[in-house]
C-alpha positions, -999 to 999 in steps of 0.1 A, spaced: 89 342 226 108 363 201 133 346 183 160 355 157 166 336 127 168 295 139 196 279 124 197 243 122 212 215 99 181 199 101 161 223 77 148 259 81 169 289 65 199 271 60 186 245 41 170 270 17 202 292 13 230 266 13 219 250 -24 224 285 -37 258 290 -23 266 254 -32 259 262 -69 283 293 -66 252 318 -67 252 329 -31 262 360 -19 258 397 2 223 407 3 224 446 -9 255 463 6 260 434 31 259 458 60 226 447 74 228 426 108 207 397 115 198 382 148 199 343 150 203 314 171 207 276 171 179 253 172 192 235 201 195 270 223 158 276 214 147 246 226 168 248 257 151 281 263 115 270 261 123 240 281 141 262 310 113 289 306 84 261 312 103 243 340 107 276 360 73 290 353 88 320 335 61 344 327 62 372 303 80 380 271 113 359 262 140 369 236 158 340 222 190 352 201 230 355 204 238 389 221 261 396 193 245 399 156 265 396 126 261 413 93 247 393 59 282 399 46 299 378 73 273 353 72 275 347 35 313 342 37 306 314 62 280 299 42 298 299 13 327 281 30 304 255 45 286 246 15 
């Protein structure tokens, strides 16, 4: 299974990034135009369970259809920190 960056309030990438934004040090990376594919932890788990239950075979990609750029994600992380 291939996933985008898994986001969760339980840890992972957000746990590492949000403290930086809380200190006022977060911002865009590079030009901010780079796109990231992401998915919520609950959605990854649902996909895995569905694939097992329905005996899926082959390659599975799990991420949102519409990626967002670092610049827009950075402004969101700054607001929720």
